[in-house]
C-alpha positions as CSV (number, residue, x, y, z in Angstrom):
1,X,44.2,23.2,-32.6
2,X,40.8,24.2,-31.4
3,X,38.7,22.8,-34.2
4,X,37.5,19.8,-32.2
5,X,36.5,22.0,-29.2
6,X,34.8,24.4,-31.5
7,X,32.9,21.5,-33.3
8,X,31.4,20.5,-29.9
9,X,31.0,24.0,-28.6
10,X,33.0,23.5,-25.4
11,X,36.0,25.2,-23.8
12,X,39.5,23.7,-23.8
13,X,39.3,22.9,-20.1
14,X,35.9,21.2,-20.5
15,X,35.4,18.0,-18.4
16,X,34.6,14.6,-19.9
17,X,31.0,15.0,-18.8
18,X,30.7,18.4,-20.5
19,X,32.1,16.9,-23.7
20,X,29.8,13.9,-23.6
21,X,26.7,16.1,-23.0
22,X,27.6,18.4,-25.8
23,X,28.1,15.5,-28.2
24,X,24.7,13.9,-27.3
25,X,22.9,17.3,-27.7
26,X,24.3,17.9,-31.2
27,X,23.9,14.3,-32.3
28,X,20.2,14.3,-31.7
29,X,19.8,17.1,-34.3
30,X,22.6,16.2,-36.8
31,X,22.3,12.4,-37.1
32,X,21.5,11.4,-40.7
33,X,18.3,9.5,-39.6
34,X,17.0,12.8,-38.1
35,X,18.4,15.4,-40.4
36,X,18.9,14.4,-44.1
37,X,20.5,17.7,-45.0
38,X,24.0,17.0,-46.5
39,X,25.5,19.8,-44.6
40,X,24.2,18.3,-41.3
41,X,25.7,15.0,-42.3
42,X,29.1,16.6,-42.7
43,X,28.7,18.3,-39.3
44,X,27.8,15.0,-37.7
45,X,31.0,13.5,-39.0
46,X,33.0,16.4,-37.5
47,X,31.4,16.1,-34.1
48,X,31.8,12.3,-34.1
49,X,35.5,12.7,-34.8
50,X,35.8,15.4,-32.2
51,X,34.1,13.3,-29.6
52,X,36.3,10.3,-30.5
53,X,39.4,12.4,-29.8
54,X,38.4,14.5,-26.8
55,X,36.7,11.6,-24.9
56,X,40.0,9.7,-24.9
57,X,42.5,11.2,-22.4
58,X,45.5,10.0,-24.4
59,X,44.3,11.2,-27.7
60,X,43.1,14.5,-26.2
61,X,46.6,15.1,-24.8
62,X,48.2,14.3,-28.2
63,X,45.7,16.7,-29.8
64,X,46.4,19.5,-27.3
65,X,50.1,19.1,-27.9
66,X,49.6,19.6,-31.7
67,X,49.9,16.0,-32.7
68,X,47.6,13.8,-34.8
69,X,45.8,11.6,-32.4
70,X,44.1,9.5,-35.1
71,X,47.5,8.4,-36.6
72,X,48.6,6.6,-33.5
73,X,46.7,3.4,-33.9
74,X,43.8,4.6,-31.9
75,X,41.3,3.9,-34.7
76,X,38.4,4.7,-32.4
77,X,38.6,1.7,-30.2
78,X,37.6,3.7,-27.1
79,X,34.6,5.3,-28.7
80,X,31.7,4.2,-26.5
81,X,29.0,2.1,-28.1
82,X,26.8,2.8,-25.1
83,X,27.2,6.5,-25.7
84,X,25.8,6.3,-29.2
85,X,22.8,4.2,-28.0
86,X,22.1,6.5,-25.1
87,X,22.4,9.6,-27.3
88,X,19.8,8.3,-29.8
89,X,17.6,5.5,-28.4
90,X,17.9,5.0,-24.7
91,X,17.9,1.3,-25.1
92,X,15.5,0.2,-27.7
93,X,13.7,-3.1,-28.3
94,X,10.6,-4.0,-30.3
95,X,7.4,-3.3,-28.5
96,X,4.5,-3.0,-31.0
97,X,1.4,-0.9,-30.4
98,X,0.1,-0.8,-26.9
99,X,-3.6,-0.9,-26.2
100,X,-5.4,2.2,-25.1
101,X,-7.7,0.1,-22.9
102,X,-6.0,-0.9,-19.7
103,X,-7.0,-2.6,-16.4
104,X,-8.0,-0.2,-13.7
105,X,-6.3,0.1,-10.3
106,X,-7.6,-1.5,-7.1
107,X,-8.9,0.9,-4.4
108,X,-8.9,0.6,-0.6
109,X,-11.2,2.4,1.9
110,X,-11.8,2.1,5.6
111,X,-15.2,1.5,7.2
112,X,-15.9,2.0,10.9
113,X,-18.3,-0.5,12.5
114,X,-19.5,-0.8,16.1
115,X,-19.0,-3.9,18.1
116,X,-22.6,-4.8,17.6
117,X,-22.3,-4.5,13.9
118,X,-19.1,-6.5,13.9
119,X,-20.8,-9.3,15.9
120,X,-24.1,-9.6,14.0
121,X,-23.2,-8.1,10.6
122,X,-24.7,-5.1,8.9
123,X,-25.2,-3.4,5.5
124,X,-23.9,0.1,4.6
125,X,-24.0,2.5,1.7
126,X,-20.5,4.1,1.3
127,X,-19.6,7.0,-1.0
128,X,-16.2,6.9,-2.7
129,X,-14.4,9.2,-5.1
130,X,-12.9,7.2,-7.9
131,X,-12.4,6.9,-11.7
132,X,-15.6,6.1,-13.5
133,X,-16.4,5.5,-17.2
134,X,-16.9,8.7,-19.2
135,X,-20.6,8.8,-20.1
136,X,-19.9,11.3,-22.9
137,X,-17.7,9.0,-25.0
138,X,-18.4,5.6,-23.3
139,X,-14.6,5.2,-22.8
140,X,-13.5,5.7,-26.4
141,X,-11.9,9.1,-25.6
142,X,-13.2,10.5,-28.9
143,X,-15.8,13.2,-29.4
144,X,-19.2,11.9,-30.5
145,X,-19.0,10.2,-33.9
146,X,-15.2,10.1,-33.9
147,X,-12.7,7.3,-33.5
148,X,-8.9,7.0,-33.3
149,X,-7.1,7.1,-36.7
150,X,-3.9,5.3,-37.7
151,X,-0.7,7.2,-36.9
152,X,0.9,8.7,-40.0
153,X,4.4,8.3,-38.6
154,X,4.5,4.6,-37.5
155,X,1.6,3.4,-39.7
156,X,-0.1,1.8,-36.8
157,X,3.0,-0.2,-35.5
158,X,3.3,2.0,-32.4
159,X,7.1,2.1,-32.8
160,X,9.7,3.6,-35.2
161,X,12.9,2.0,-36.3
162,X,16.3,3.7,-36.6
163,X,19.4,2.6,-38.5
164,X,22.6,3.8,-36.9
165,X,25.8,3.9,-38.9
166,X,29.1,4.3,-37.0
167,X,32.6,2.9,-36.9
168,X,31.1,-0.2,-35.1
169,X,28.9,-1.0,-38.1
170,X,25.2,-0.6,-38.9
171,X,22.6,-1.3,-36.3
172,X,18.8,-1.1,-36.2
173,X,16.8,-0.3,-33.1
174,X,13.2,0.4,-32.3
175,X,11.5,2.8,-29.9
176,X,7.9,3.9,-29.1
177,X,6.5,6.3,-31.7
178,X,6.6,9.8,-30.3
179,X,3.7,10.9,-32.4
180,X,1.1,8.4,-31.0
181,X,2.9,7.5,-27.7
182,X,3.2,3.9,-28.8
183,X,-0.6,3.4,-29.4
184,X,-0.4,3.1,-33.1
185,X,-3.3,5.5,-33.4
186,X,-4.1,9.1,-32.5
187,X,-7.2,10.8,-31.3
188,X,-7.5,14.0,-33.3
189,X,-10.7,15.1,-31.8
190,X,-10.7,14.1,-28.1
191,X,-13.8,14.0,-25.9
192,X,-14.2,17.4,-24.1
193,X,-15.4,15.7,-20.9
194,X,-12.4,13.3,-20.3
195,X,-9.8,14.9,-22.7
196,X,-9.4,11.5,-24.4
197,X,-8.7,9.4,-21.3
198,X,-12.1,7.6,-21.5
199,X,-12.7,8.1,-17.7
200,X,-13.4,10.9,-15.3
201,X,-13.2,11.4,-11.5
202,X,-16.6,11.2,-9.8
203,X,-18.3,10.2,-6.5
204,X,-20.4,7.0,-6.4
205,X,-22.3,5.1,-3.8
206,X,-21.6,1.4,-3.2
207,X,-23.7,-0.9,-1.1
208,X,-21.5,-3.0,1.3
209,X,-22.6,-6.1,3.1
210,X,-20.6,-6.6,6.3
211,X,-20.7,-10.3,7.4
212,X,-21.1,-11.2,11.1
213,X,-17.8,-11.8,13.0
214,X,-15.5,-9.3,11.3
215,X,-12.9,-7.4,13.2
216,X,-10.4,-4.6,12.7
217,X,-8.1,-5.4,9.7
218,X,-10.5,-7.7,7.9
219,X,-11.1,-6.7,4.3
220,X,-14.1,-7.2,2.0
221,X,-13.3,-7.6,-1.6
222,X,-15.8,-6.1,-4.1
223,X,-14.9,-7.2,-7.6
224,X,-15.1,-4.5,-10.3
225,X,-15.9,-1.7,-7.9
226,X,-12.4,-0.1,-8.1
227,X,-11.1,2.5,-10.6
228,X,-12.1,2.2,-14.2
229,X,-9.1,1.7,-16.4
230,X,-7.8,4.2,-19.1
231,X,-9.6,3.9,-22.4
232,X,-12.7,2.5,-20.7
233,X,-10.8,-0.6,-19.5
234,X,-12.2,-3.0,-16.9
235,X,-12.4,-1.7,-13.3
236,X,-10.2,-2.9,-10.5
237,X,-11.5,-4.2,-7.2
238,X,-12.5,-2.3,-4.2
239,X,-11.3,-3.5,-0.8
240,X,-13.2,-2.3,2.3
241,X,-11.2,-2.6,5.5
242,X,-13.0,-2.9,8.8
243,X,-12.2,-0.5,11.7
244,X,-14.0,-1.6,14.9
245,X,-15.0,1.2,17.3
246,X,-14.2,0.3,20.9
247,X,-17.3,-0.6,23.0
248,X,-18.1,1.4,26.2
249,X,-18.0,-1.6,28.5
250,X,-17.1,-4.7,26.6
251,X,-13.6,-5.6,25.5
252,X,-13.1,-8.0,22.6
253,X,-10.4,-10.7,22.4
254,X,-11.1,-12.7,19.2
255,X,-14.6,-14.1,19.6
256,X,-14.6,-13.7,23.4
257,X,-15.9,-10.7,25.2
258,X,-14.7,-9.5,28.6
259,X,-16.6,-7.5,31.2
260,X,-15.3,-6.2,34.5
261,X,-17.6,-5.8,37.4
262,X,-16.8,-4.1,40.7
263,X,-18.6,-5.7,43.8
264,X,-18.7,-4.0,47.2
265,X,-17.1,-6.1,50.0
266,X,-20.5,-6.6,51.7
267,X,-22.1,-7.8,48.5
268,X,-19.2,-10.1,47.8
269,X,-19.5,-11.6,51.3
270,X,-23.3,-12.0,51.3
271,X,-23.8,-12.7,47.6
272,X,-26.1,-10.6,45.3
273,X,-27.5,-10.3,41.8
274,X,-26.1,-8.0,39.2
275,X,-27.5,-6.8,35.9
276,X,-24.7,-6.7,33.3
277,X,-24.7,-5.4,29.7
278,X,-24.3,-7.8,26.8
279,X,-24.7,-7.5,23.0
280,X,-28.1,-9.2,23.5
281,X,-29.4,-6.8,26.1
282,X,-29.0,-6.9,29.9
283,X,-28.5,-10.2,31.7
284,X,-28.8,-10.9,35.4
285,X,-26.0,-12.9,37.0
286,X,-25.9,-14.3,40.5
287,X,-22.8,-13.5,42.6
288,X,-22.4,-16.3,45.2
289,X,-21.5,-15.5,48.8
290,X,-17.8,-15.3,49.4
291,X,-16.8,-14.4,45.8
292,X,-13.1,-13.3,45.5
293,X,-11.4,-10.8,43.3
294,X,-10.2,-12.5,40.1
295,X,-13.0,-15.0,39.9
296,X,-14.9,-15.1,36.6
297,X,-18.4,-16.0,35.6
298,X,-18.7,-17.3,32.0
299,X,-21.9,-16.6,30.0
300,X,-21.9,-19.1,27.2
301,X,-22.7,-18.0,23.6
302,X,-22.9,-14.3,24.4
303,X,-19.7,-13.4,22.7
304,X,-18.9,-12.5,19.1
305,X,-20.2,-14.5,16.1
306,X,-17.5,-16.7,14.6
307,X,-16.7,-15.3,11.1
308,X,-16.2,-18.8,9.8
309,X,-17.8,-21.9,11.3
310,X,-20.8,-20.4,12.9
311,X,-21.7,-20.1,16.6
312,X,-20.6,-17.5,19.0
313,X,-17.9,-17.1,21.6
314,X,-18.5,-16.5,25.3
315,X,-18.8,-13.4,27.6
316,X,-16.5,-13.6,30.5
317,X,-17.4,-11.5,33.6
318,X,-14.4,-10.7,35.8
319,X,-15.1,-10.0,39.5
320,X,-13.3,-7.3,41.4
321,X,-14.1,-7.0,45.2
322,X,-13.9,-3.4,46.4
323,X,-12.5,-2.9,50.0
324,X,-13.6,0.4,51.5
325,X,-10.9,2.9,52.0
326,X,-12.8,5.5,54.1
327,X,-15.4,4.5,56.7
328,X,-17.5,6.2,59.3
329,X,-17.0,5.5,63.0
330,X,-20.1,3.3,63.1
331,X,-18.9,1.2,60.2
332,X,-15.5,0.7,61.8
333,X,-17.1,-0.4,65.0
334,X,-19.4,-2.9,63.1
335,X,-16.4,-4.3,61.2
336,X,-14.4,-4.6,64.4
337,X,-17.3,-6.5,66.0
338,X,-17.5,-8.8,62.9
339,X,-13.8,-9.5,63.1
340,X,-14.2,-10.3,66.8
341,X,-17.1,-12.7,66.1
342,X,-15.1,-14.4,63.3
343,X,-11.9,-14.6,65.4
344,X,-10.1,-12.5,62.8
345,X,-7.3,-10.2,63.8
346,X,-3.9,-9.2,62.6
347,X,-2.4,-12.2,64.3
348,X,-4.5,-14.6,62.2
349,X,-3.1,-13.4,58.8
350,X,-1.3,-16.1,57.0
351,X,1.7,-15.6,54.7
352,X,2.2,-18.4,52.1
353,X,3.1,-19.1,48.5
354,X,-0.2,-20.5,47.3
355,X,-4.0,-20.2,47.9
356,X,-5.6,-22.3,50.6
357,X,-7.8,-23.7,47.8
358,X,-4.9,-25.4,46.2
359,X,-3.8,-28.7,47.8
360,X,-0.3,-29.9,47.6
361,X,-1.4,-32.5,45.1
362,X,-3.1,-29.9,43.0
363,X,-0.1,-27.6,43.0
364,X,2.4,-30.2,42.0
365,X,0.0,-31.6,39.4
366,X,0.1,-28.2,37.7
367,X,3.9,-28.2,37.6
368,X,3.9,-31.8,36.3
369,X,1.4,-30.9,33.6
370,X,3.5,-27.8,32.6
371,X,6.6,-30.0,31.9
372,X,4.6,-32.7,30.1
373,X,3.2,-30.3,27.5
């Protein structure tokens, strides 16, 4: 009663998965296409019958009770076709020889640039580590004077065919040749430098031209500067991604630059001239008397160069009036005298919902314009 279990080398309480694994393991060595020995063919028939019985719960129960499971009309209808295919071929399908030379991968590196470089453009030499053509074999993968030879197993087809005979009939499938890995040829004397791959890892320097107007996230595509493909195949592309370093004073918003200037209260009241930094050097701006916090002065064409379309954006100077928090007694007396002369005191403070500079007409015009957009 234990012949079928013994044929597969499993215990009587073996699970379905254990039985399936045992059958697959034995079938790979005993199948007639793999092992032409007549004794192996007989053993293959035995394990096939054993699997047919033990993989079917009803037949297995009949067998364990001492009956003949194959005389009850089973006829093998539950014997898995997929199990046979998985055991031998893992799918199959004609492929043909695949080329040794393949397209290389693209590469991506980051490049830090200053705001000035982003605005006006620059040129840089960058060093990258990548796959380059093997100089020893020029990408062939063979030692000097050698070349790939036709595979003796698949005869250059890159695949081998198998005929499967079972109770379902005869089927032919194809799979990549294990001897040449599907190439159809073998390198018997590979290059010592690249071990037959046709490429090696190395560092190389690339000259990069950064156009004016780039910003963080922009990428420069350099065709053919990526990794060389296996077998000396064409190189992929190199993408250089911009990373803009923040400026000490200037803040960028698209093509517009922003600068914030703190003005003492007295300078705001009397007016003054201030030297401000720009990407084109220092510029002197005139602060008119009575300037208020939040007012801006726009310097045309001193912003960032437009990446497409030419021209430059503006530099916007934001004014912030500083009110003194600590004053000497003399300063307080002077301010008190000034307030008295101007008729300004706590009782003259106005509370309202809009600036005095906005007329009723101007305020409601803004509301009307907002709803008309």
